N, C-alpha and C positions, 0 to 999 in steps of 0.2 A: 749748909743747905739742910732743908728737913723734908719729909716725905711730902707735905704741902707743896711746897716750892718744886719739888720733883714733878708732882702732878700738873701743876700749872705750866711745865714746859713741855708736855707731852700732847701734842695736838688730838691724838687718838682719844684721849679722855674726854674731849670736848663733844664727842659725838656718840660714844658707847661706852658700856662698863666692859672694859678689856680685861679678860680673865684667862688669857691663853698665852702668857709669857713663856711657859715651858715648850711651846712650839716656835714662837718668834716674838721677842718683845717689842712692844713701840718704842720706836727711837725718840729722843728728845730733840727739840728745835736745835740745841746747841750742837749734839752730834752730827745732825744733818747739815748744819751750817758749816761745821769744820770738814765735812766731806766735801762740800761744794767749794769752800775757799781754797782747800788742797788741790782740787781738780783745776780751778781757774789759775792758781799759781804755777802748777806744773805745765799747764798747757800754754799759758800767756807770757809768763816772766822769764822767759828764755834768754833774755839780755843779760840778767843778773848772774844766772848759772845755768850750767847745761842740765837736761833732763836726767841724766844719770846721777849726777851728783846731787841734784835735789832730791831725787828719789831715795838714794841712799840714806841721805840725812833723816829723811822722815822716818824711813825703816828703822834705822838705828833707834830714833827716839821711841818708836813703838816697842821694840825689843825690851828696851830699858824699862818702860812703864809697866809692860807685862811681867817681866822678871820681877820688879819690885812688888808687883800685886800678888805673886804666887810664892814669893820667897826663893828665887832663883837668881842667877848671873845672866845678864843679858846674852853672853855667848852660848848659853845653854838653851837658848829659845829660838826656835825658827818660826817665821812668819808663814802661815799656809792659809787656804781659803776657808776651811772649816774642819769640824772635828773629824767628820768621815775621810776628808782629804787627808788629814793627819794620819790617820789610822792605816788608810791605805798605802801611803808612803812607807808607813813602818813594815806593813805586810811584804812590800815589794823591795826591802832593804835587806833580807835576811837570805843567806844561801840555804835555802830548804833542801832537805833529803827526803827520799822516801821513808816513812816510818817516823819521822818528826810529828809531834802531837801539839795541838792547840787546844786549849781548854777556855771555853767562855761560858756564860751563864744565859739561862732563858729570860733574862732581863734586859738584854742588850737591845739597843736600837738597831735596826738595819745596818747601820754603818759600822756596827761592832760584830756584825754577823757575815755579810757578803765578802770581804777580803778574805776571810779564812775558809770559807765555802769554796771560793775559787781555787784555792790551793789543794783542795782534795784531788783536783785533776792531776796534780803532780805528786800523788801518794802521800800527801801530808793528812793526818787523821784529825779529827776535829770532834772533841767531846764538849756536849753542852750539858751544864749542870742544872738541873731543876733547882729553883729558888722558892719553895713554898711561901706566900704571903710576903714576898718581896724580901726574904731575908736569906743570907748566905748559910747553909747549913755547914758548920765547920768541919765536922766529922767527915762528912762526904765530900766536902771541898778538899780538904786534905788527901783524902784517898784519891780524888780525882787528878790532882796536879802532880802526884808522885809521877817522877820521870817525864814530866811535860816540857815541852821546848819553850812554849809561850803561854802566859795566861792574858786574856783581855777581859776586863770587867768594868762596870760603871760604878762611880762613886755614889751614885744615886739613881734609883728606879724611876724611868719615867712612866711607868705603868702601875706603880703602887705608891710613890711618894715617899719611899723608905730610904733611909741613908745607909750604905753598907760600912763595914768596918774596913776601910781600907788598908790601913797600917797593919792590922793583923793578916789579912789576906795577903799583903805584900811579903810579910815575914814568911808566912808558910810556903809560898811559893819559891821565894829566893832559898830556903832550906831545901827544896826539892830541885834547885838548880834552874829554875824557870826565869825567862825574862817576864816582866809585867807591864802591861800596857793599861792605862786607866782614861777611860772617858769620863771627864769631870764637866761636861756642858751644863749639866743639871745642878751643878753646885757653885761654879764660878758665878760671881754677882749677888749670890744669896748667902753664902757662908764663906768664912775664911778659908783660903787655901794655903798650906805651907808644904811645897813638895819635898823638902827635907825631911818633914815628919812623916809624910807618907812613905818616902823611900822607894817609890816606883821607879822603874827604868825610864818609862815614858808617860806623859800626862798630855792628854789632848783636850782642846775646848775650842768653842767658837764665841764670838762676840755679841751675836744677834739673838741672844736669848736672855738670860737674867741680867746680863751686863747692859742691856738696852741699847747695843750699838748696832752698826749697819751690817747688812749681809756681805759675806765675802771677805771677812777678816777673822781669821782663826790663829790658832797658835799650837805649837807642838814643843814641849819641854823634853829634853832627853839628858838622862844622868850622864855626865861626862865619863863615869867610870865605865858606862855600857857603850859608849859611843862607837867603839871600833867594832861591836858587833854587827853594825849597820852599813852597808855598802848599796847606797840606793841605785835601783835601776832607773827610777824616774829622776833624771840628771840634765843639768845645763850647765851655762857658763858661770852661773852663781854657786854651783856645787863644788867647784874644783879650784885648786890654787893657780892653775895655769891653763886657762881654756883654749890657748893657743898653740900649747905645747903638744908633744906627741904622747905623753904619758897620761896617767888617770891618777892623779893624787888628790883625793877629798879634803875639803876643809877639816882641820882638826877641831872644829866645834859645831854646833848644831845647824850652822848655815850649809852644811853639806845636804841638807833637806830641801833647800830652797833652789829653784831651777832657774829661771830666766826673768825676762819682763813681766811685771805684773802691775795691775793697777794700784796704786799708792794711796789714793783717796780714802778707800774705806778704813785704812789704817789710822788716818788722822780721825776718823769718826771713832775708832776703838780707844784711841788715846783719851779723848774727850770723855767717853762713856765711863772708861775706868775711872778718870778723875772725879767725875760726878759721883759714881757709887762710893768712891773713898771720902768725898766731901761729906755725904750723908752719914756714913759710918756702918759697917757691916753689922755691928752691934745694934744700932738703932733700925737697920732693916729687919734683922731676924726678930726684934721684939714686936715690931709692927705686924709682921706676917704671922707671928704667933697669935697674937691677939685676934686677928681677922680669921684665922684658921679655926682657932678654938670655936668663934662664933658661928662659922660654917658648920663645923663637924657636930656641935650641939644641936644645930637644926636639922641635921641629915638623919640623926637617929641611926636606925637599923639599915639605912642605905649606904651608909659609909663603908668603903673598902679600905681606904688607907688606915693607917693606926690612929687611935683615938690621941695619943700624946703627940705634941708637936715634934716633927722631923724636918718639914720642909714647907714649902708653899704649894706643893702639888697635893691637891685633894681629889681623890678618885671614889665616884659614889655609882650606885646602881640606879637606873631608871628602865621603864618598862619597854621603851622604843629608843635607845639611843639617837639614831638617826633622826627621828622625828623631833625628839627633845632638843637636839643641837639647832635644828632648823627654827624651832619655836624660839628659842633663846636668841638666835640671830635676829629674828623679826622683831624682837622685843629689844635689840639693841645692845645684847650681851654676847660676848665672844668667848665660847668655850670650844672643847672639840670631844668627840668620841675616841675610843682606843680600839686597838685590834682585839683587845680582850672582851669587848662588847660591854664595858663601862663607859662612863663619862668622866672626864678631867676638868676641873678648875684650877687655874694657876694664879696665886695670890702673891703680889709682889707689894711693895713699898707704897706706890702710887694709888693702890687700891683704897676703898674705903668701906666702912660699916653699912652704909647705904646701898652700895653695890652688892655685898653679900646678902643683906636682906631682899633685894630685888631678886637675885638668884633663887633664894629659898622660897620666895613667894611663888615663883614659877614651878617649882618642885612640887609644892604642896597644892 
């Protein structure tokens, strides 16, 4: 499959210039068909196998697909609803004590902010590190994580389009004795991920952005060497070895973070989405995105906020009235978004075209 074939399989591309994948990607027909067929089988084909066995088989396949995509083992992957769901489950799986300290950055999505803010009510301290221009200031970061209990950071800034030095940040935090949680939702699907190279204790992501999958299918990778750090409070029959027993023994793998009955159909869509991305190839995707973002950045001139050099498909720029501009773009059939920073962001993926970039630039000028 190539970018043109991908575009032909996305119905949204027939009606608009979709430049908002960083918020939610438009799914392919094949991903939606996979969801629909999985739901049909699960609800109707009960004569062949029971609901629970069918669900378990599909979820096992989804774990294996995710694991292969990120360089992990299936048993180190838990299936959750979203990135935020995964981060929240981690926050609620540690036995916090007053005086424990969490470090995050000012680049985080609310999903990487709110779970830690809630812990301040229990005496946990939260330090938020300023990251000018979307960069992690390593000297200040090293100082901030000293004696930290946990560090939460994004692999890519949703408000700058910059890529962070995850491996270096993890090494520094580990030297300080901190657990590291990485929000990778803006990376998975547009850049390769190898969790072993990153070395983070936890990596969270969702399938509905750059992977172009459905809502409701996310994943949580947990380093097996760190697993026993976590005793989830969010718990159900799928979390423990003997749900009918009197004790409380968590599974010895990442499935301790899975809870109970869940909709399995979205994970069929996630499997299809990952297979589609891999069929195109992340190298091809990056090359396509780089070519189009270079074109967009050249036309933006002094309005550009993101780095001039290619880092990602997220391109942030200034306009006089962001809300009004997004409204005009929508009226013109271009889907983009404004940001809390007061800027506007276009998300460029492999299905986008040079003609769409030129349409956006024409609206700006």
